[in-house]
Structure formats: C-alpha cells, structure tokens
N, C-alpha and C positions, 0 to 999 in steps of 0.2 A: 504494500498499500504507500512505500515511501518512493516509489518510482515515479519521477516525473512525469511519466507515460499514462499513469494511473490517476484518476480523478474522483475521488468520493464527492457525492452530491452533498453540500453542508449544508442545506434546506432543514430547518428544524421541522422534525416529525410531528405533526400535529396531533397524533394519538393521544388520548389520555391514558389508555392502556399501554403497558410496556415502555411507557414514555423513556424511562431512562435506558433503553436497549438501543444502542446507535444502531438506526437503520435507514436504508436510503439506497438510492442507485449509484452504480459506480460506471465510470467511462474509461474504456481502455483506448488508449491513442497509440495503436503499433506498439504494445507493451509485449515482452518477450513472454513467450508460454512453453509450458514443458509438459508433453503428453504423458499421461500417467498410467494409459492403459487402452484397448482398442475400444472402437464405439460402443455404448450400451454396457460395458463392463461394469460401471458403479450401479446401476439399477437391477442388473441381470445377477448378482451376487445373492445368494438365498441369506447373507448376514442383511442386507438392505432391508427385508421384512422384518427383521428382528429389531432394526433402529425404527422403523415404523411403530411399532409396538410400543416401544420405549416412549416414543413421542405421545401415546394416546396415555400411558401411565402418567405423564406429567401432564395431561389434561385433567385426569382424574384427581391428580394432587393438590391440583388447582381449586377444583371443584369439592374436594372433601375438606381443604381450608375454609370455604364458605360455609359449608354444614355443618362442620365442628363449632365455627363462630355463631351460626344463627342457634345452634341446640343451646349454647350456652347462654344466649340471650332469653331465649324462651323458658330455659329451666332456672333462670334467675328472678322471673316475673314471680309476683306475690301470689298470685292464682292463674296459673299458665289456662288458656282457654282450651275447651274442647278440640276445637278445630284446628288449634295449633298442635295440641298432640296427635290429631290424624295428621298433619304434614311432618311432623317428626317420624312417627310410624313409616310415612313413604319415604321420606329421606333414609331411614334406616334401612329399609327394603332394596332401594334403590343403590345404596352403598354397598350393601353384602353381596347384590347381583354383580356389580361391578368387580369388587374384591375376585369374585369367585373366577370370573371371566379372565382377569391377568394373572390370577393364580394357576390357571389352565394353561395359559400361553407359556408362562415361566415354566412350567413342568416341561412342556413341548421343547422349548430352546435349550432347557438342560438336559435333555434326556440323551441317551448314546443313539438314539433315532437319527438317520441323515435326511434331510428335507431337500428336496429339489425347488430350485426356485419358486416354481409354480405352484408348490405345493406350502411353501413357507410364505409366499406372497398371499394366497387364499386364506391362509391362517390369519396372515396381518390385516387383511381387508376386513374379516370377520371382527375381530378383534376391534380395529380403529372404528367401524360403524358402531359397533356397541357401546364402546367407550363413549364416543362423541354423543351419541344420542342419552347416553345416561347422564352425563356431564351437564349437558343441556339442561337437561331435566333436575339434576341436583341443584344447578343455580338459580332455577326457576323457585323451586321448595323453598331454597335458603333464601330468597328474597322475599317470599311469601311468609316464612316463618319469621325472620329476623325484622319484618316490619319496614314502612320507608323511613324511620330513623336512621337505620343503618345505612343507609344509601345516602343520606343526607346529613349526616351529622358524625358519622365514624369514617374517618378517612381512610384507616386500614382495609375496611371492609369493601368500601367504594373503590379502592384501589384494586384489590383484590378481584373484584367484579370485573372491572373494566379490562384487567390483565388477562382475566380468563376469557372473556369476549373476543378479545384480539387472539389469542392463542388458538382457541376451538376456529377462529374464522380460517384457520390453515388446512383444516380438514378439505378434503376433494369431494365430499359429499356425494351427489347423485353422480358423479363419474366413478369414484370407488365402487359404489353399489353396483353400477352397470358393469365394471371390470370384474366383479365377483360373480354377477350372473353369466358373464360369458364364459367365466373360466370353469362353472359348474356346467354350463351346455357343453361345452370342449370335452370335458370329463365325461359326461353322460355318452356323449356319441362315440367318443372313443371305447366304449366297452362293449 
C-alpha cells in the first residue's frame, strides 16, 4: 500500500456500522503484481468453504452479543412482561439452533473425512444461509426485547446493532441459495 502506484481512496466511509474499520476502494496505476496461483485456485480450495463458515460464526457472535445485552436488560426489569418472556424464549431457541448448526460444521471441518471442494462448499452454503437468517432474527428479537431505549440511549448496543447490520450485508443471499440449489440438482442428476 506504500507503493506510489497504489492509491487508496481516502474518502471517509459514511457507515455508522464498522466505522473504525478502514474500508474503501484502491486504485492500482501499473503497480507490480505477483501471481500466487492459477485462475480460480483461491475459490476452488476446499478450505475456502471453511473460511466462509468462519465468517458466518462471526455473524453469530455479533448477534449473540446483542441477544445477551437484551436479555440482561429484560431480566433487570422490576417486573418483566410476559411478551418479553416470549421474546426471550424465542431468542434462546434461535441461539440454540444456530449453535447446533455451527457445532456440526466444526465437527465436519475437524473430522478425518476428506471433503471435495463441491461438498465443502455445499456445507458452507447451508451453514451460511442458516446462520445469516438466524442472525437477522436474533438481531430483530434483541431489538424488540431491549426496547427502543437500547437503540437511542445505549451507545454500545446501538453500535453493535449497526456493526452487525453492515457485517450481515456481506452475505450473498439469494445468489448463495441459488448456488446451493444448483449443487443439489447436479448431485441428484449425477446419481
């Protein structure tokens, strides 16, 4: 990045979420480059899929922090409302389900079993889609349980919520779901 032919965009990133993370475009003006592998090698490695699952685990970590904050707020109320208890129960179930999915993925990654790139990526797509949707739901339930005061007067909660929103936006959504469907069709027709 210190090469005079490399020009990072110095414009401030207007996002509230992940504001402290330097982000932006970089222009390369005939900067030297070194080939590190043949075309597609980076994405074709089975380990690329495991990295995609790790990103999903980070999404869940952000969502879990919001859920814990919201739960503490609810439990500290003098008389927690029954609807709050309902929301807390929904949060707990969502957290349990997501932990279970991530535990299964970790078990697969740590196993002696050899995964092809396609098989590893299908697992990653499943896990990423589940964790993405679950993290969105946890975020929503956390907001509901914590109440508007958390977003308007608790800087840490509001910042964590904004950070998670930006981080979740990195998910490829319908494109990943379509890729998973295509892989399933390919597997089915190969049988």
